[in-house]
DOKE-628365 format. One record per atom (N, C-alpha, C): residue in three letters; x, y, z. Coordinates in steps of 0.1 Angstrom, whole numbers, plus 5000, padded with zeros to 4 digits. Example, Ala and Ser with C-alpha at 12.3 -4.5 7.8 and 13.67 -1.06 7.14 Angstrom:
2
ALA513249435078;ALA512349555078;ALA513249675078;SER512849785071;SER513749895071;SER512950005079;
***
This chain:
477
UNK451480091973;UNK452180031984;UNK451280001996;UNK450180081997;UNK449280062008;UNK448579922006;UNK448179891994;UNK447579761991;UNK448479651994;UNK449779661990;UNK450679551993;UNK450979542007;UNK451079652015;UNK451279642029;UNK450079572036;UNK448879602032;UNK447679542038;UNK447779392036;UNK448079352024;UNK448179202021;UNK449179142029;UNK450379202031;UNK451379152039;UNK450979142054;UNK450379242059;UNK449879242073;UNK448879132075;UNK447879112066;UNK446879012067;UNK447578872066;UNK448578852058;UNK449178722056;UNK449978682069;UNK450378782077;UNK451078762089;UNK450278762101;UNK448978772100;UNK448078772111;UNK447978902119;UNK448379012113;UNK448379142119;UNK447179222115;UNK446479282124;UNK445279362121;UNK445479502125;UNK445379602116;UNK445579742119;UNK444279812121;UNK444279882132;UNK443079972135;UNK443180092126;UNK442080142120;UNK442180242110;UNK442880372115;UNK442680402128;UNK443280532132;UNK444380502142;UNK444880382144;UNK445880352154;UNK447180402150;UNK447980462159;UNK449380502155;UNK450180372154;UNK451280372146;UNK452080252143;UNK452480182156;UNK452880242166;UNK453480172178;UNK452380102185;UNK451080122182;UNK449980052189;UNK449079972180;UNK449579962167;UNK448679902158;UNK448579752157;UNK449579682163;UNK449679532163;UNK448779472173;UNK447779392169;UNK446879322178;UNK447479192183;UNK448279132175;UNK448879002179;UNK450278982173;UNK451178922180;UNK452478902174;UNK452478792164;UNK453478792155;UNK453578682145;UNK453778552152;UNK453078452148;UNK453278312153;UNK453778222142;UNK455078182143;UNK455578102133;UNK454877972131;UNK454477912142;UNK453877782142;UNK452477782135;UNK451877902134;UNK450577902128;UNK450577942113;UNK451777962108;UNK451878002094;UNK451477892085;UNK450777932074;UNK450377832064;UNK451577802055;UNK451477692048;UNK452577652038;UNK452477742026;UNK453577752019;UNK453677842007;UNK452977771995;UNK452177851988;UNK451477811976;UNK452277861964;UNK452977771957;UNK453777811946;UNK452977851934;UNK451677831934;UNK450877871923;UNK450478021923;UNK450978091933;UNK450678241934;UNK451078311921;UNK450178391916;UNK450478471904;UNK451378581907;UNK452078631896;UNK453078731897;UNK452378861903;UNK451178891899;UNK450479011904;UNK450179001919;UNK449978881924;UNK449678871938;UNK450878851947;UNK452078851942;UNK453278821950;UNK453478921961;UNK453578871973;UNK453978951984;UNK454778861994;UNK455578912003;UNK456278822011;UNK455378732019;UNK455578602019;UNK454778512026;UNK455078512041;UNK454078452049;UNK454378442063;UNK455678362066;UNK455978262057;UNK457178182059;UNK458378272055;UNK458178362046;UNK459278452042;UNK459678552053;UNK458578602060;UNK458778692071;UNK459478612083;UNK459078492085;UNK459678412096;UNK461178382092;UNK461478362079;UNK462878342075;UNK463678462078;UNK463178582075;UNK463978702078;UNK464178712093;UNK463178692101;UNK463278702115;UNK464278612121;UNK464378482116;UNK465378392120;UNK466778432117;UNK466878492105;UNK468278532100;UNK468678652109;UNK467778742112;UNK468178872118;UNK468278852134;UNK467378772140;UNK467378772154;UNK466778892160;UNK466278892172;UNK465579002178;UNK466479072189;UNK466579202188;UNK467279272199;UNK466479392203;UNK466179402216;UNK465179502221;UNK465779642223;UNK467079652221;UNK467679792222;UNK468479822210;UNK468679942207;UNK469479982195;UNK470879942196;UNK471479902185;UNK472879862184;UNK473579912171;UNK474879922172;UNK475579962159;UNK475679832151;UNK475179852138;UNK475179732129;UNK475879782116;UNK477279762116;UNK478079802105;UNK477979952103;UNK477179992093;UNK477180132089;UNK475880202094;UNK475080142103;UNK473880202107;UNK473580152121;UNK472580222128;UNK472080182140;UNK470780102137;UNK470779982143;UNK469579892141;UNK468879862154;UNK467679812152;UNK466879772164;UNK465779672159;UNK465279592169;UNK464379492166;UNK464979372158;UNK464379352146;UNK464879252137;UNK465779312126;UNK466779372130;UNK467779432121;UNK467279552113;UNK466279622118;UNK465779732111;UNK466479862115;UNK466779942105;UNK467480072108;UNK466680152117;UNK467280222127;UNK466580312136;UNK465880432128;UNK466380452116;UNK465780552107;UNK464380512104;UNK464180382101;UNK462880332098;UNK461980342111;UNK462580312122;UNK461880322135;UNK461380462137;UNK462180562134;UNK461780702136;UNK460680732126;UNK460880682114;UNK459880712103;UNK458480672106;UNK458380552112;UNK457080492115;UNK456680502129;UNK457280592137;UNK456780632150;UNK457180542161;UNK458180462160;UNK458680382171;UNK459880442178;UNK460180402190;UNK461380442197;UNK462580402189;UNK463580482190;UNK464880452183;UNK465880392193;UNK465480372205;UNK466380322215;UNK465980182221;UNK464680162222;UNK464180032227;UNK462879992220;UNK462579862220;UNK461479812213;UNK460979682218;UNK459679652218;UNK459179522222;UNK459079432210;UNK458979302212;UNK458879212201;UNK457679242193;UNK456579282199;UNK455279312192;UNK455579432183;UNK456179532188;UNK456479652180;UNK457479612169;UNK458479532172;UNK459479492162;UNK458879412151;UNK457879332154;UNK457079262143;UNK456479362133;UNK455879462139;UNK455179552130;UNK456179642122;UNK457279682129;UNK458279762122;UNK458879682110;UNK459079552113;UNK459679472102;UNK458679462090;UNK457379452093;UNK456479452082;UNK456479582073;UNK456679692080;UNK456779822073;UNK457979822064;UNK459079782070;UNK460379782062;UNK460279682050;UNK459779562053;UNK459679462042;UNK458779522031;UNK457779592034;UNK456879652024;UNK457679752015;UNK458579832021;UNK459379922013;UNK460379842004;UNK460879732010;UNK461779652001;UNK460979591989;UNK459779551992;UNK458979491981;UNK458679601970;UNK458379721975;UNK458079821965;UNK459279841955;UNK460479841960;UNK461679861952;UNK461879741943;UNK461779621949;UNK461979501942;UNK460879491931;UNK459679521934;UNK458579511924;UNK458879601912;UNK459379721914;UNK459579811903;UNK460679751894;UNK461679681899;UNK462679621891;UNK462179501884;UNK461379421890;UNK460779301883;UNK459779341872;UNK458979451875;UNK457979491865;UNK458779561853;UNK459679641856;UNK460479711845;UNK461079611835;UNK461579491841;UNK462279401833;UNK461479271830;UNK460179281832;UNK459279161829;UNK459779031835;UNK460179031847;UNK460678911854;UNK459578851862;UNK459378721860;UNK458378651867;UNK459078551877;UNK458478551890;UNK459078471900;UNK457978391907;UNK458278281913;UNK457278211922;UNK457478271936;UNK456578221945;UNK456578281959;UNK457878261967;UNK458478151966;UNK459678131973;UNK460878211967;UNK460878221954;UNK461978301948;UNK461778451952;UNK460578491953;UNK460278631957;UNK460678651972;UNK460378551981;UNK460778561995;UNK462278571996;UNK462978491988;UNK464478491988;UNK465078631985;UNK464478691974;UNK464978821970;UNK464578931980;UNK463478921986;UNK463079021997;UNK464079012008;UNK464378882013;UNK465278872024;UNK466678922020;UNK467078892008;UNK468378942003;UNK468379092003;UNK467379151997;UNK467279301997;UNK467279362010;UNK466479302019;UNK466379352033;UNK467779362039;UNK468679262036;UNK469979252042;UNK470979342036;UNK471079342022;UNK472079412015;UNK471679552010;UNK470379572010;UNK469879702004;UNK469579681989;UNK469379791983;UNK468879791969;UNK470079811959;UNK471279821963;UNK472379851954;UNK472579741944;UNK472079621947;UNK472279511937;UNK471279531925;UNK470279621926;UNK469279631915;UNK469879741906;UNK470979711899;UNK471579801889;UNK472079721878;UNK472279781866;UNK472779711854;UNK474179661856;UNK474879711866;UNK476279661868;UNK476279541877;UNK475179501883;UNK475079391892;UNK474979261884;UNK475879161887;UNK475779031880;UNK474478961883;UNK473978971895;UNK472778911899;UNK471578971891;UNK471479101890;UNK470379171883;UNK470479131868;UNK471679121862;UNK471779081848;UNK471278941846;UNK471578851855;UNK471178711853;UNK469578701854;UNK469078771864;UNK467578771865;UNK466878831853;UNK467478931847;UNK466879001835;UNK466978901824;UNK468078831822;UNK468278741811;UNK467378621812;UNK467078581825;UNK466178461827;UNK466878331824;UNK468178331821;UNK468878211817;UNK470178201826;UNK470178101835;UNK471378091843;UNK471377951849;UNK472577901852;UNK472777771859;UNK472577791874;UNK472477691882;UNK472477701896;UNK473677761901;UNK474877721896;UNK476177781901;UNK476277931897;UNK475777961886;UNK475878101882;UNK475078191891;UNK473778141894;UNK472978221903;UNK473578221917;UNK473978111922;UNK474578101935;UNK475778191937;UNK476578201927;UNK477778281928;UNK477478431927;UNK476478461919;UNK476078601918;UNK475378661930;UNK474578571937;UNK473978611950;UNK474978601961;UNK475778491961;UNK476678461972;UNK477778561974;UNK478178631964;UNK479278721965;UNK478978841974;UNK477678861977;UNK477378971986;UNK477478922000;UNK478678892004;UNK478878832018;UNK479978902025;UNK480179032022;UNK481279102028;UNK480879212038;UNK481679232048;UNK481579342057;UNK482779432054;UNK482579542047;UNK483679612041;UNK484279532030;UNK485579512031;UNK486279432021;UNK486479282025;UNK486079252038;UNK486279122043;UNK485079022041;UNK485378902037;UNK484378802037;UNK483878762051;UNK482578752053;UNK482078732066;UNK481278602066;UNK481678502075;UNK481178372074;UNK479678372078;UNK479278462087;UNK477778472090;UNK476978512078;UNK477578602069;UNK476878632057;UNK476878522047;UNK477978442047;UNK478078332038;UNK476878242041;UNK476678212054;UNK475578122058;UNK474178182054;UNK474078312055;UNK472778372051;UNK472578362036;UNK473678392028;UNK473478382014;UNK473178242009;UNK473778142015;UNK473478002012;UNK471977972015;UNK471478022026;UNK470078002029;UNK469178062019;UNK469578182014;UNK468678252004;UNK468878181990;UNK470078131987;UNK470278061975;UNK469377941975;UNK469377861986;UNK468577741986;UNK467077771986;UNK466677881992;UNK465277931992;UNK464877961977;UNK465678031970;UNK465378071956;UNK465377951947;UNK466377871948;UNK466477761938;UNK465577641941;UNK465377611954;UNK464677491958;UNK463477511967;UNK463177631971;UNK462077661980;UNK462277611994;UNK463477601998;UNK463877552011;UNK463977662021;UNK463177672032;UNK463177772041;UNK464177752053;UNK464677632053;UNK465777602063;UNK466877532055;UNK468177542060;UNK469277492053;UNK469277342051;UNK468677272060;UNK468577122060;UNK467277072053;UNK466477162047;UNK465277122041;UNK465477062027;UNK466677072022;UNK466977012009;UNK468376942010;UNK468576832003;UNK469776762003;UNK470876831995;UNK470476931987;UNK471477001979;UNK472277091988;UNK473577071988;UNK474577151996;UNK475477241987;UNK475677361992;UNK476577441984;UNK477877471992;UNK478977471985;UNK480277491991;UNK480877621984;UNK481577701992;UNK482177821986;UNK483677791982;UNK484077861972;UNK485477861967;UNK486078001969;UNK487078021977;UNK487678151979;UNK488778161969;UNK488778271961;UNK489778301951;UNK490878401957;UNK492078361958;UNK493178441962;UNK494078481950;UNK494178611948;UNK494978651936;UNK496478631937;UNK496978601949;UNK498378571951;UNK499278671944;UNK498978801946;UNK499778901940;UNK499078971928;UNK498078901923;UNK497378961912;UNK495979011916;UNK495079031906;UNK493779081909;UNK492778971904;UNK491678951912;UNK490678851909;UNK489378911904;UNK488678831895;UNK487378881891;UNK486378891903;UNK486378781911;UNK485578781923;UNK486478711934;UNK486278731946;UNK487078671957;UNK486378551963;UNK485078521959;UNK484378411965;UNK483278371955;UNK483078241953;UNK481978191945;UNK481378071951;UNK480178031947;UNK479477921953;UNK479077821943;UNK479177691947;UNK478977581938;UNK478177471945;UNK477277401938;UNK476577291944;UNK477477171945;UNK477477111956;UNK478276981958;UNK477776881948;UNK478776811942;UNK478476711931;UNK478476771917;UNK478476901916;UNK478576971903;UNK480076991900;UNK480377071890;UNK481777101888;UNK481977251890;UNK483177301890;UNK483477441893;UNK483277521880;UNK482077531876;UNK481677611864;UNK480477701867;UNK480677831866;UNK481877901860;UNK482977911870;UNK484177901864;UNK485477921872;UNK485978061868;UNK486178151878;UNK486478291875;UNK487978301873;UNK488378411868;UNK489778431863;UNK490578541872;UNK491778561869;UNK492578661876;UNK493578721866;UNK494078841869;UNK494978911860;UNK496178961868;UNK497278981861;UNK498579031867;UNK499179131858;UNK499779231863;UNK500379341855;UNK501379281845;UNK502179181850;UNK503379141842;UNK503378991839;UNK502678911847;UNK502778761847;UNK501478701840;UNK501778581834;UNK500678511827;UNK499978421838;UNK498578421837;UNK497878341846;UNK497878191841;UNK498278101850;UNK498377961845;UNK497477861854;UNK496477921861;UNK495577831867;UNK495377851882;UNK494377781888;UNK494077791902;UNK494577661909;UNK495177681921;UNK495777571928;UNK495477591943;UNK495277471950;UNK495177471964;UNK496477481970;UNK496577501983;UNK497877511990;UNK498677381990;UNK497977271987;UNK498777141986;UNK499077111972;UNK498877201963;UNK499277181949;UNK498277121939;UNK497077101944;UNK496077051935;UNK495477161926;UNK495377131913;UNK494877231904;UNK493377211903;UNK492577321904;UNK491177321903;UNK490777381889;UNK489977301882;UNK489577341868;UNK488077331868;UNK487477371856;UNK485977371855;UNK485477221855;UNK486377131853;UNK485976991853;UNK486076921867;UNK486676991877;UNK486876941890;UNK485476931897;UNK485176821903;UNK483976801910;UNK483976861924;UNK482876931927;UNK482777011940;UNK482476911951;UNK483276901962;UNK483076821973;UNK483276891986;UNK483877001986;UNK484277071999;UNK484577221997;UNK484677292008;UNK484977432007;UNK486477452006;UNK486977531997;UNK488377541994;UNK488777681992;UNK490077711994;UNK490777831990;UNK491677801979;UNK491677871968;UNK492577851957;UNK493377971954;UNK494577951949;UNK495478061946;UNK495878071932;UNK495978191926;UNK496378211912;UNK497878171911;UNK498178101901;UNK499578071898;UNK499978161886;UNK501178231887;UNK501678321877;UNK502878261871;UNK502778231858;UNK503878161851;UNK503878011854;UNK504577931846;UNK504577791848;UNK505177741861;UNK505977821867;UNK506677771879;UNK506377871891;UNK505277941890;UNK504878031901;UNK504677961914;UNK504978031925;UNK504777981939;UNK503377991943;UNK502977881951;UNK501677881957;UNK501877881972;UNK501177971980;UNK501377971995;UNK500977832001;UNK501677802012;UNK501377672019;UNK500177702028;UNK499677592033;UNK498477602042;UNK498677682054;UNK499977692059;UNK500277772071;UNK500277912068;UNK500177952055;UNK500278102052;UNK498978162051;UNK497878092053;UNK496578152052;UNK495578082061;UNK494478152064;UNK493478092073;UNK492178092066;UNK491377982068;UNK490077982061;UNK489078082068;UNK487978102062;UNK486978192067;UNK486478142080;UNK486478232090;UNK485978192104;UNK485778322112;UNK484578352116;UNK484278472124;UNK485078462137;UNK485278332142;UNK485878312155;UNK485378412166;UNK484078422167;UNK483478512176;UNK483678462191;UNK484078332192;UNK484378272205;UNK485878262206;UNK486378322217;UNK487878312219;UNK488278172222;UNK489678152222;UNK490178022225;UNK489977982240;UNK489577852242;UNK489577802256;UNK490777722258;UNK491677752267;UNK492877682269;UNK492677602282;UNK492577472282;UNK492377392294;UNK493477412304;UNK494677442299;UNK495777462308;UNK495677602315;UNK494877692310;UNK494777822316;UNK493477842323;UNK492477782319;UNK491177792325;UNK490777652330;UNK490777632343;UNK490477502348;UNK490677502363;UNK491077382369;UNK491177372383;UNK492277472388;UNK491877552398;UNK492777642404;UNK492677782397;UNK492077782386;UNK491877912379;UNK490477912372;UNK489477882380;UNK488177862374;UNK487477992370;UNK486677982360;UNK485878102356;UNK484678112365;UNK484578212372;UNK483478232381;UNK482978372380;UNK481778402385;UNK481278542385;UNK482178632393;UNK483078582401;UNK484078662408;UNK485278692400;UNK485378642388;UNK486478672379;UNK486578822377;UNK487778872372;UNK487879022370;UNK486679072363;UNK485979172370;UNK484679222364;UNK484979322353;UNK484179312343;UNK484179402332;UNK482679452330;UNK482479582329;UNK481179632327;UNK480779612312;UNK480079502309;UNK479779462296;UNK478779562289;UNK478079642297;UNK477179732291;UNK477979842283;UNK479279862287;UNK480079952280;UNK480879892268;UNK480879752268;UNK481479682258;UNK480579642246;UNK479379592250;UNK478379552241;UNK477079632242;UNK476679692231;UNK475479782232;UNK474179712234;UNK474179582232;UNK472879512234;UNK472779432246;UNK473679452256;UNK473579382269;UNK473179472280;UNK472479422290;UNK472179492302;UNK472479402314;UNK472879472325;UNK473279392337;UNK472179312343;UNK470979342339;UNK469879262344;UNK469579132336;UNK470179122325;UNK469979002317;UNK470378872324;UNK469578762323;UNK469778642331;UNK471178582328;UNK471678602316;UNK472978542313;UNK474178632315;UNK473878752320;UNK474978862320;UNK476178812327;UNK476078752339;UNK477278712347;UNK478078602340;UNK477378512333;UNK478078412325;UNK478978472314;UNK478378562307;UNK479078622296;UNK480178712301;UNK479878782312;UNK480878872319;UNK482178792323;UNK481878672329;UNK483078592334;UNK483778532322;UNK483078482312;UNK483778422300;UNK484578532292;UNK483978652291;UNK484578752284;UNK485878802291;UNK485778812304;UNK486978852312;UNK488178752311;UNK487878632308;UNK488878522306;UNK489278502292;UNK488678582283;UNK488978572268;UNK488478442263;UNK487378392268;UNK486778262263;UNK485678302253;UNK485078412254;UNK484078452244;UNK484178592240;UNK483878622228;UNK483978752222;UNK482578802217;UNK482578922211;UNK481378972205;UNK481679002190;UNK480879082184;UNK480979122170;UNK481779252169;UNK482279272157;UNK483079392155;UNK482279522155;UNK480879512155;UNK480079632155;UNK479679662170;UNK480379602180;UNK480079632194;UNK478879562199;UNK478379462193;UNK477179382198;UNK477579242202;UNK476779182211;UNK476979042215;UNK475978952208;UNK474779002206;UNK473678932199;UNK473378802207;UNK472878822219;UNK472578702227;UNK471578602222;UNK470578662214;UNK469478572209;UNK469878512196;UNK470978542190;UNK471378482178;UNK471678332179;UNK471178252170;UNK471478112171;UNK472878072169;UNK473277962174;UNK474677912173;UNK474777802163;UNK475677812154;UNK475877702144;UNK476377572151;UNK476277462144;UNK476777342150;UNK478277342151;UNK478977402141;UNK480377412142;UNK480877492154;UNK480177612156;UNK480577692168;UNK480377622181;UNK479177552182;UNK478877482194;UNK479877372197;UNK480277292187;UNK481177182189;UNK482577242194;UNK482977352188;UNK484277412192;UNK484177452207;UNK483177522211;UNK483177572224;UNK482977462235;UNK482077362232;UNK481877252241;UNK483077162243;UNK483677122232;UNK484777032233;UNK485977092239;UNK486277222236;UNK487377282243;UNK487077312258;UNK485877352261;UNK485577372275;UNK485577242283;UNK485277122276;UNK485376992283;UNK486776942284;UNK487777012279;UNK489176972281;UNK489876912270;UNK489176892259;UNK489776832247;UNK490776932240;UNK491876882235;UNK492776972228;UNK492277012215;UNK492677132211;UNK492277192198;UNK492777102187;UNK491877062178;UNK492276972167;UNK492977052156;UNK493676982147;UNK494377052136;UNK493277102126;UNK493577212120;UNK492677262110;UNK492477172098;UNK491277162093;UNK490977092081;UNK490477192071;UNK491077192059;UNK490777302049;UNK489377302045;UNK488677192044;UNK487377192039;UNK486377272046;UNK486577282060;UNK485677372068;UNK486377402081;UNK486277522086;UNK487077562098;UNK486677472110;UNK485477422110;UNK485077342122;UNK485077192119;UNK485577142108;UNK485577002105;UNK486476922114;UNK487576982119;UNK488476922129;UNK487776882142;UNK486776972146;UNK486076952158;UNK485076832156;UNK484476832144;UNK483576722141;UNK484276592141;UNK485476582134;UNK486276462134;UNK486676422148;UNK486976512157;UNK487276482171;UNK486176422178;UNK484976482176;UNK483776432183;UNK483476282178;UNK483676262165;UNK483476132160;UNK484476032165;UNK485776072165;UNK486775982170;UNK486675942184;UNK486176042192;UNK485976012207;UNK484675952210;UNK483875922200;UNK482575852203;UNK481475942209;UNK481776072208;UNK480776172214;UNK479476182206;UNK479676162193;UNK478476162184;UNK478676042175;UNK477575992168;UNK477675892159;UNK477675952145;UNK478275872135;UNK478275922121;UNK476775942117;UNK476476052111;UNK475176082107;UNK474376172116;UNK474876182129;UNK474276282138;UNK474376422133;UNK475576452128;UNK475776592123;UNK476176582108;UNK475476642100;UNK475776642085;UNK476076782080;UNK475776882087;UNK475977022082;UNK476477102094;UNK477677152094;UNK478277232104;UNK477777372105;UNK477077422094;UNK476677562093;UNK475177582097;UNK474477472101;UNK473077492105;UNK473077512120;UNK471977582125;UNK471877602140;UNK471777472147;UNK472477452158;UNK472477332166;UNK471177332175;UNK470577222176;UNK469377212184;UNK469777192199;UNK468877222208;UNK469177202222;UNK469377052225;UNK468676972218;UNK468776832220;UNK470176772216;UNK470676822204;UNK471976772200;UNK473076832209;UNK472876952214;UNK473777012224;UNK473876922236;UNK472676872241;UNK472676792253;UNK473476662251;UNK473376602239;UNK474076482236;UNK475576512236;UNK475976612229;UNK477376652228;UNK477976672242;UNK477276752250;UNK477876792263;UNK477876662272;UNK476776592273;UNK476776472281;UNK477876372278;UNK478076342265;UNK479076252261;UNK480476302262;UNK480676432260;UNK481976492261;UNK482476482276;UNK481476502285;UNK481876502300;UNK481676362306;UNK481076262299;UNK480876132304;UNK479776132314;UNK478776212312;UNK477576222322;UNK476576122318;UNK475976062328;UNK474775962326;UNK473676002336;UNK472475972332;UNK471276002340;UNK470975892350;UNK470575922362;UNK470175822372;UNK468675822374;UNK467975922369;UNK466575932370;UNK465875972357;UNK464676032358;UNK463976072346;UNK462876172350;UNK462276232340;UNK461176322343;UNK461476462347;UNK462676512344;UNK462976642348;UNK462176752340;UNK461876712328;UNK461176812319;UNK459876752314;UNK458876832311;UNK457576782307;UNK457576752292;UNK458476792284;UNK458476782270;UNK459476682264;UNK460276622273;UNK461276522268;UNK461676432279;UNK461976312275;UNK462476212284;UNK463876162280;UNK464476242272;UNK465876212267;UNK466876202278;UNK467676092278;UNK468576062289;UNK469676162289;UNK470176212278;UNK471176312277;UNK470676442284;UNK469476482281;UNK468876602287;UNK468776582302;UNK468376472306;UNK468276442321;UNK469576442327;UNK470676392321;UNK471976402326;UNK472476542329;UNK472176632319;UNK472576772321;UNK471876832332;UNK470576802334;UNK469776852345;UNK470376812358;UNK470676682359;UNK471176622372;UNK472476682376;UNK473276722366;UNK474676772368;UNK474676922370;UNK473476982368;UNK473377132370;UNK473777212358;UNK473977152347;UNK474477222335;UNK473277282328;UNK472177222328;UNK470977282321;UNK469777282331;UNK469077392332;UNK467977402341;UNK466677402334;UNK466677422321;UNK465477432313;UNK464777562315;UNK463477572311;UNK462677692312;UNK461777692324;UNK461377812328;UNK460577822340;UNK459277742339;UNK458777712327;UNK457477642326;UNK457677492327;UNK458877452330;UNK459177302332;UNK459477232319;UNK459677302308;UNK460077242295;UNK461577262292;UNK462077182283;UNK463377192279;UNK463477242264;UNK462377222257;UNK462277262243;UNK463477212235;UNK463477082234;UNK464677012227;UNK464777052212;UNK463677092206;UNK463777122191;UNK464277262189;UNK464277342199;UNK464677482197;UNK466177492194;UNK466577592186;UNK467977622183;UNK468677682195;UNK469877652198;UNK470677702209;UNK471077842206;UNK470977932215;UNK471378072213;UNK472778102219;UNK473278212216;UNK474578252221;UNK474578272237;UNK473378322241;UNK473278342256;UNK473278212263;UNK472478112257;UNK472377982263;UNK473677902263;UNK474377912252;UNK475677852251;UNK476677912261;UNK476578042263;UNK477478102273;UNK477278042287;UNK475978022290;UNK475677962303;UNK476177812304;UNK475977742293;UNK476377602293;UNK477977592294;UNK478677672287;UNK480177662287;UNK480677702301;UNK480077802307;UNK480477842321;UNK480277732331;UNK479177662329;UNK478877552339;UNK479777432336;UNK480077402323;UNK481077302320;UNK482377332327;UNK482877452326;UNK484177492331;UNK484177482347;UNK482977482352;UNK482877492367;UNK482177362373;UNK482077262365;UNK481377142370;UNK482177072381;
***
């Protein structure tokens, strides 16, 4: 393990002093922009997580400088258990980004050791991006998938599987408890694309995957969710059983039957039909997957005469969210929005301010805050209605947004906000790194101030903290 750890540290630009304690051993933080491209010719014996693989995990996890409750464990830094922090000599309550970088490397090395044993025992050969995908997967779900009872492990051992078989075997690990979690769906799709196509970002390949949720409708299902590449067919299509009734197929709420010959074009929920005349729930009887971390914005409730301001009923968010401090620059914005039920956190008691916002989440928050009525739900994707609304209102052009599940850039956010509010720029030159008119319009209206160094960083992904500030300003413009 020591040899593997040294290789990983060198690949990430970390240099360890021979006698330095772990908390002081990092000489420089990981720099994503300086990472080399992946060499797919890497031999099996040389495999270790690439710098791109480390960056992938960091993007998925996000950084938190204080410990927080993360489902069944306390986590810190880049989603590392505080038990690992204690093991390697770091604080279990707070951590710097530099320390978090090093702790992450130690944890990844442990994941590698367990993954390597499985690969060696079963004579499984992978390329560099496939290895990165499995390391990220193992980092997130643990090693319980490395058993003979795991469908994913069996497929890897067999060495023979279709894209859909692999995607479904990996994608099914997207639950918190018994509930499907849309954030984990997004992560699994990212790891699936990384394993199959070597794509480190969701939009780095044209191949798109859609999920199919299986509802037993009173019976039992083999799996409750599976993943299929768009343009392929629903093969394999899983089955269901009932104590007394005969299974007669899968049907959507509008009565369409889904078979192994049906072409995949969208995300769906299907229901088992029992007997030839069995009932199928209507669309109003179920809800598609949606974290709905952001509460509803009701223009009639929050608006003129009832503005959201820092003077709104105060709530001590440090008692609500374990990862917020009153000194955070965004604290008052989140506090005001939370008090008005505009924004929520996660079920584990965290807010995760540095977590990136998906395009669908941003569209929902911005459009509702700008005063548009909530659109009707579209079954293919929980946020599709918001995309249709933005297109119909001319807020965006067709082709501007092609994937609702990828992080939205600050530049696209600026376009959506400016057009939703009808803002135009009268000047230019507000920021040193962009002359975009939508960005300038936001600056002139006071909605976006940019960074202290005079940049806007248009290519950066929008974070939950930043979106909170934007939404508060929209509501108070």
